[in-house]
N, C-alpha and C positions, 0 to 999 in steps of 0.2 A: 972792381977796384975804384979808387978815388977819381980816376980819369973819366969814368962814365957812370957815376953813382947818383947823378941827378937827372931825373926824367922831366923833360919840358914838353908840354902839349898845348897846342892852340885849341881853345874851346869857344864854342858859340852856343849860348843857352838862352832860353826865354824866361828863366826863373833863376833866382839866387839859391843855390844849394851846393852841398858838398859833392865833389868828384872823388872817388876812391881809386887808388892804383895799388896793385899787389903784384909781387914777383913770386913765381913758384917753380918747382922742379918736377920732373916726370914722376918720381916715386911718391908724390903727394905732399912733400914738404913745402911749407910756405912761411914767410914772415908776415906779421900783421899788415893790413893795408894802411896806407897813408892817405889821409883825407885833407883836401884843400878846397875851400869854397871859392867860386867865382865872385867877382865884385861888380861885373858889368852885365847888363841884360840887353840882348839884341845886338851885341857887338862881339867881335873876336877879342879874345884875351889869352895871354900866355900864362899857364899855371905851371908851377915848379913843384916837384915831388922829390924831397931829399932823402935818399936811401943810404947816406954815408954811415949812419948808425947801424946799418945791417951788414957792413963789410966784415967778413970773417966768420959769420954764422954758417952752420952746415947748410941751412936752407937757402943761402945766398950764393952757394958754389954751383956752377953749371946751370944757372937759371935758363929755362927754355920756354917759359910762359909769362906773358904780360897780361894781367887781368885788369880791366877797366870797369869801374862801376860808374856809369855816366850820371846817375842821379841817386845818390846813396840813400836818401830818405825814402820811406814809402810814400807813394803819391796816389791820390784818388783820380787824377786826371793825367792825360798824356802830356808830355813836354817835348819841345824840340831841342835836340842836342846834337851838335856836330863836333867832330874832332879832326885835326889835321896836324901835319908837321911834328910827329912824335920823334923826339931826339933824346939820346943818351949823352950827357955832357959832364964836364967837371964844374959846372955852374956858370960858365962864361958864354 
């Protein structure tokens, strides 16, 4: 519901690239992932993923899986990525 439809994650990355977040349910249903790029390198930054547009869809009911794509693009080298403080909020 709208009271917890925005996911906020603290991210620390050594490159600028998109982070993807997807919500899924046990029977295999899922809504498309939402992509947000970090803007800072070598520093903690809070990214917000707005799922309010997914409220009411079958795949958004009884969600039991949070899937994170730490570096959405294909890479030929390893990157450092840390996540912390994952929160479900109303945007505040």
